[in-house]
C-alpha positions in Angstrom: 19.3 -10.1 15.4 22.2 -11.5 17.1 25.6 -12.0 15.3 26.7 -14.8 17.3 30.1 -13.3 17.9 31.7 -10.1 19.3 31.8 -7.4 16.7 32.5 -3.7 16.2 31.1 -1.5 13.6 33.3 1.4 12.4 33.2 3.8 9.4 35.3 3.2 6.4 37.3 6.4 6.9 38.8 5.2 10.0 39.0 1.4 9.3 42.6 1.3 8.0 44.0 2.8 11.1 41.8 0.5 13.3 42.8 -2.6 11.4 46.5 -1.6 12.0 45.7 -1.1 15.6 44.3 -4.6 16.2 46.7 -6.4 13.7 47.8 -9.7 15.2 45.7 -9.1 18.4 42.2 -9.8 17.0 40.2 -12.4 19.0 39.1 -15.5 16.9 35.5 -14.8 17.6 35.8 -11.1 16.9 34.1 -9.7 13.7 34.8 -6.4 12.2 32.1 -4.6 10.4 33.3 -1.6 8.2 30.4 0.7 7.1 29.9 3.5 4.7 26.9 5.8 4.9 25.6 8.1 1.9 22.9 10.5 3.2 22.1 12.0 -0.2 21.7 9.2 -2.8 22.2 5.6 -3.8 25.1 5.2 -6.2 25.1 3.1 -9.3 25.4 -0.7 -9.0 29.0 -0.4 -10.2 29.8 2.2 -7.7 28.3 0.0 -4.9 30.4 -3.0 -6.0 33.5 -0.9 -6.0 32.7 0.3 -2.5 32.2 -3.3 -1.4 35.7 -4.1 -2.7 37.3 -1.1 -1.0 35.7 -2.1 2.4 36.8 -5.7 1.9 40.3 -4.4 1.2 40.7 -2.8 4.6 40.1 -6.1 6.4 36.3 -6.1 7.0 34.7 -9.4 7.9 31.3 -7.9 7.3 30.5 -5.1 4.7 27.9 -2.5 5.7 26.5 0.1 3.2 23.8 2.5 4.0 22.5 4.8 1.3 19.4 7.1 0.7 16.5 6.4 -1.4 15.6 9.2 -3.8 13.1 6.7 -5.5 12.1 3.3 -4.5 13.8 2.0 -7.7 17.2 2.8 -6.0 16.6 -0.2 -3.7 17.0 -2.7 -6.6 20.7 -1.7 -7.0 21.4 -2.4 -3.3 19.6 -5.9 -3.7 21.7 -6.7 -6.7 24.9 -5.9 -4.9 23.9 -8.0 -1.9 23.0 -11.0 -3.9 26.3 -11.0 -5.6 28.5 -10.1 -2.7 31.0 -12.8 -1.7 31.2 -11.8 2.0 28.5 -11.2 4.6 26.9 -7.8 3.7 24.5 -5.5 5.4 22.9 -3.2 2.7 20.2 -0.7 3.7 18.6 2.1 1.9 17.4 4.8 4.3 14.1 6.8 4.1 10.5 5.7 3.6 11.1 4.9 -0.1 14.0 2.4 1.0 12.0 0.6 3.7 11.8 -2.6 1.8 15.6 -2.9 2.0 15.1 -3.5 5.7 12.0 -5.7 5.4 13.5 -8.0 2.6 17.0 -8.2 3.7 16.9 -11.9 4.4 15.3 -12.8 1.2 18.2 -11.2 -0.8 21.0 -12.5 1.5 21.4 -9.6 3.8 23.3 -10.3 6.9 21.0 -8.5 9.3 18.5 -5.5 9.5 17.9 -3.0 12.0 14.7 -2.0 14.0 13.8 0.5 16.6 12.4 -0.2 20.0 9.6 2.4 19.7 8.2 4.4 16.9 9.7 8.0 16.9 13.0 6.7 18.2 14.6 5.7 15.0 18.4 5.9 14.7 18.1 6.3 10.9 15.3 7.3 8.6 12.9 4.6 7.6 13.5 2.1 10.5 10.6 -0.1 11.3 9.9 -1.1 14.9 11.2 -4.5 16.1 7.6 -5.4 16.9 6.5 -4.7 13.3 9.4 -6.7 11.9 8.5 -9.7 14.0 4.8 -9.4 14.3 3.5 -7.7 11.2 6.2 -8.7 8.6 7.0 -12.1 10.1 10.7 -11.4 9.2 12.0 -14.6 10.7 10.0 -16.7 8.2 11.2 -14.6 5.1 13.6 -16.6 3.0 14.9 -16.8 -0.6 11.7 -18.4 -1.9 9.3 -15.9 -0.3 7.0 -14.2 -2.7 6.7 -10.5 -2.3 3.4 -8.6 -2.6 2.7 -5.0 -1.6 0.6 -1.8 -1.6 1.7 0.8 -4.1 0.6 4.3 -3.3 1.6 7.8 -2.4 1.2 8.2 0.6 1.3 4.6 1.7 2.4 4.6 5.3 -1.2 4.7 6.7 -2.3 1.6 4.9 -3.5 -1.3 7.1 -2.8 -3.7 4.1 0.4 -5.1 5.5 -1.3 -5.9 8.8 -4.2 -7.8 7.0 -2.4 -9.6 4.3 0.6 -10.7 6.2 -1.7 -12.1 9.0 -3.8 -13.8 6.2 -0.7 -15.3 4.5 0.4 -16.7 7.7 -2.8 -18.2 8.6 -3.0 -20.3 5.5 0.6 -21.2 5.4 1.2 -19.1 2.2 5.0 -18.3 1.9 4.8 -14.5 1.1 5.1 -11.1 2.6 3.1 -8.0 1.9 5.0 -4.6 2.2 4.4 -0.8 1.8 5.7 0.6 -1.5 6.0 4.3 -1.7 6.0 4.7 -5.5 6.4 8.0 -7.5 6.3 6.6 -11.0 4.4 3.4 -11.5 5.8 2.5 -14.8 9.4 2.9 -13.6 8.6 0.9 -10.5 7.1 -2.1 -12.5 9.9 -2.2 -14.9 12.5 -2.2 -12.1 10.8 -4.8 -10.0 9.9 -7.2 -12.9 11.4 -10.4 -11.5 9.0 -13.3 -10.5 9.9 -12.6 -6.8 7.6 -9.6 -6.9 4.3 -11.5 -7.6 1.5 -9.0 -7.2 0.5 -5.5 -5.9 -2.4 -3.6 -4.6 -2.8 -0.1 -6.1 -4.1 2.9 -4.2 -4.1 6.7 -4.7 -2.8 8.1 -7.0 -1.9 5.0 -9.2 -5.2 3.2 -10.0 -5.7 4.8 -13.4 -1.9 4.5 -14.4 -2.0 0.9 -13.3 -4.7 0.3 -16.1 -2.1 1.5 -18.7 0.8 -0.4 -17.2 -0.8 -3.9 -17.3 -0.4 -6.4 -20.2 -4.0 -7.5 -19.8 -6.9 -6.1 -17.9 -10.0 -7.8 -16.6 -13.1 -6.5 -18.7 -14.8 -5.0 -15.7 -11.6 -3.1 -14.6 -11.3 -1.8 -18.1 -14.9 -0.7 -18.1 -14.2 1.2 -14.8 -11.0 2.7 -16.1 -9.0 1.8 -13.0 -7.0 -1.1 -11.5 -6.5 -1.7 -7.8 -5.0 -5.2 -8.2 -2.1 -6.4 -10.3 -1.1 -10.1 -10.4 2.0 -11.3 -12.2 1.2 -14.4 -14.1 3.5 -17.1 -13.1 3.6 -18.7 -16.7 4.9 -15.7 -18.7 5.4 -12.9 -16.2 2.6 -10.7 -17.6 0.9 -8.2 -15.5 -2.9 -8.8 -15.1 -5.1 -6.0 -13.8 -8.2 -6.3 -11.7 -10.5 -4.0 -9.7 -11.9 -5.3 -6.4 -13.0 -1.9 -5.3 -16.3 -1.8 -6.8 -17.5 -5.1 -5.4 -16.1 -4.2 -1.9 -17.9 -0.8 -1.8 -21.1 -1.5 -3.6 -21.9 -4.6 -1.6 -21.2 -2.7 1.7 -23.5 0.1 0.7 -26.2 -2.4 -0.4 -26.0 -4.1 2.9 -26.3 -0.8 4.7 -29.5 0.0 2.7 -30.9 -3.4 3.5 -30.3 -2.7 7.1 -32.4 0.4 6.8 -35.2 -1.8 5.4 -35.0 -4.4 8.2 -32.9 -6.8 6.1 -35.7 -8.1 4.2 -35.1 -10.1 1.0 -35.5 -8.1 -2.0 -35.6 -8.7 -5.8 -32.7 -6.8 -7.4 -30.4 -4.2 -5.7 -31.7 -1.7 -3.2 -29.6 0.9 -5.2 -31.9 0.6 -8.1 -33.6 3.9 -9.0 -31.7 5.8 -6.2 -29.7 9.0 -6.9 -26.2 7.9 -6.0 -23.7 10.9 -5.6 -20.0 10.1 -6.1 -17.5 12.6 -4.8 -14.2 12.3 -6.7 -13.3 11.4 -10.2 -10.3 9.3 -9.6 -9.8 5.4 -9.7 -12.1 4.8 -6.6 -14.6 7.2 -8.0 -14.8 5.4 -11.3 -15.2 2.1 -9.5 -18.1 3.3 -7.3 -19.8 5.1 -10.3 -19.5 2.0 -12.4 -20.9 -0.3 -9.7 -23.7 2.1 -8.8 -24.7 2.4 -12.5 -24.6 -1.4 -13.0 -27.1 -1.7 -10.0 -29.6 0.6 -11.7 -28.7 3.8 -9.8 -28.9 7.3 -11.2 -25.3 8.5 -10.8 -24.1 12.0 -10.2 -20.4 12.9 -10.2 -19.1 15.8 -8.0 -15.6 16.9 -8.1 -13.4 19.9 -7.2 -12.4 20.1 -10.8 -15.5 20.2 -13.0 -13.7 19.1 -16.1 -12.7 15.8 -14.4 -16.3 15.3 -13.1 -17.6 15.9 -16.6 -15.2 13.5 -18.2 -16.2 10.6 -15.9 -19.9 11.6 -16.1 -19.8 11.4 -19.9 -18.1 8.1 -19.6 -20.9 6.8 -17.3 -23.9 8.6 -18.8 -24.3 10.6 -15.5 -24.6 14.1 -14.3 -21.7 16.3 -13.3 -21.4 18.9 -10.5 -18.7 20.9 -8.8 -18.3 20.4 -5.0 -19.8 23.9 -4.6 -22.9 23.0 -6.6 -23.3 19.9 -4.4 -24.1 22.0 -1.4 -27.4 23.0 -2.9 -28.2 19.7 -4.9 -31.2 18.0 -3.5 -33.6 17.0 -6.2 -35.0 14.4 -3.8 -34.7 13.1 -0.2 -33.1 9.8 0.7 -30.2 10.0 -1.8 -26.9 8.1 -1.4 -23.5 9.9 -1.0 -20.1 8.2 -1.4 -16.9 10.1 -0.9 -13.9 8.5 -2.7 -11.5 11.3 -2.3 -8.8 11.5 0.4 -10.5 14.5 2.2 -10.7 13.9 5.8 -7.8 11.3 5.9 -5.2 11.5 8.6 -3.6 13.8 9.4 -6.4 16.2 8.0 -9.1 14.7 10.1 -11.2 17.9 10.5 -11.8 18.2 6.8 -14.9 17.1 4.9 -16.0 17.3 1.4 -19.5 18.5 2.0 -21.2 20.6 4.8 -23.3 19.1 7.6 -26.2 21.1 6.3 -26.2 19.4 3.0 -26.1 15.9 4.5 -29.8 16.1 5.6 -30.8 15.0 2.1 -29.0 11.6 2.2 -30.4 8.3 3.8 -26.8 6.7 3.6 -23.4 8.1 3.5 -20.3 6.1 2.6 -16.7 7.3 3.1 -13.8 5.4 1.4 -11.4 6.9 4.0 -10.8 4.5 6.8 -8.1 6.3 8.8 -9.7 7.4 11.0 -12.5 4.9 11.0 -15.1 7.5 11.9 -14.3 10.5 9.7 -15.8 14.0 10.1 -18.1 13.3 7.2 -19.4 10.1 8.8 -19.9 11.7 12.2 -21.8 14.6 10.8 -23.9 12.3 8.6 -24.9 10.1 11.6 -25.8 13.3 13.5 -28.0 14.3 10.6 -29.8 11.0 10.7 -28.1 9.1 7.9 -26.9 5.5 8.0 -23.2 5.5 7.5 -20.9 2.9 6.1 -17.1 3.1 6.9 -14.4 2.8 4.4 -13.1 0.0 6.6 -15.8 -2.1 5.4 -14.9 -1.5 1.8 -11.3 -2.1 2.7 -12.0 -5.6 4.2 -14.1 -6.6 1.3 -11.8 -5.5 -1.4 -8.7 -7.0 0.4 -10.6 -10.3 0.5 -10.9 -10.2 -3.3 -7.2 -9.3 -3.6 -6.2 -12.1 -1.3 -8.0 -14.6 -3.4 -6.4 -13.2 -6.7 -2.9 -13.4 -5.1 -3.3 -16.9 -3.6 -6.1 -18.7 -5.3 -7.3 -19.6 -1.8 -10.6 -18.5 0.1 -9.9 -15.3 2.1 -10.0 -15.8 6.0 -12.8 -13.2 6.5 -13.2 -13.8 10.3 -9.5 -13.3 10.8 -9.5 -10.1 8.8 -12.5 -8.7 10.7 -11.1 -9.7 13.9 -7.8 -7.8 13.3 -9.5 -4.5 12.3 -12.3 -4.8 15.0 
């Protein structure tokens, strides 16, 4: 972004001498930025306000403060100081947890933000590329009235949610931005970002079960599943309402895959009815898949690295529990369905797989919730073993459509979303 005038950026520790040097000689169009950097933490709001006053006192035209995020909650203090600052201010919080300070600067009155020309060439931790600022986050359209949505997770940098939702918002003229939110403690995050500006969230690993406990109200299906992947802040009273769009997205994709095996013929009921449906993983996504399969009449089996967690979910669903080791020799019948809901095989660990290729020959369809990469080792080996495969990308598109409609009360632009991820 251009300042519209000549300017110089100097650190606070040398500012006083510099001001003395240019005293009486400063060109009218000349702007002095005085900056302070903290590479360890983000101070309290009071300390930040005091720092602003100190910087102003040395003659700064523009105040610049860069701190470091230990937790994403730290960014709220920077936003508070920017909003109340009486002079132009650049306030940035470095690191991945501070990324939203760079993306939302114009919403909270920040003077400018910084972007890098290319990924890997950042001059400070957490800098987005200029291309992403302009083309993914549409930063030139973000203003005070822009609503903020985002994907809560840990990790979260791999998510394609910002690409999809921001393009979808723009296509229907919805004044909102969707940002990645690296969150350590969900309850602390929701308490800190309780203002109406933050209107809704997607939840991914490992926060889907915690989201259920943090919501004021939960949709009955999400409650039955025991996991929430979508939180909407109700405008009338600010209450958090929890939903689950995972189960519809995944189960409908798997059903369509099975119908393809049968030539796409119309059937009465679900093609999952009576099938053995093996779910790998007992977390939020595992609960959603198990619930959905059970509701469709499948015979559900839960396999998990920790048997106690598999048993807990199995008891909840009236299902059978196995360890991953036991799954290797589990083949009561041919033509079973396998659904991986863990992060095994996700970038950067792309060579990992939750089950051996040898064991895959008993399955007619294999689904993997992982979508980065699009074709995981599990899917590649399943295809080589003769199974139909369903990518996590298909689930991702379908659950994102459900989230978009909950966020906006508008129909999701399905073709656009598919074209983006094609």
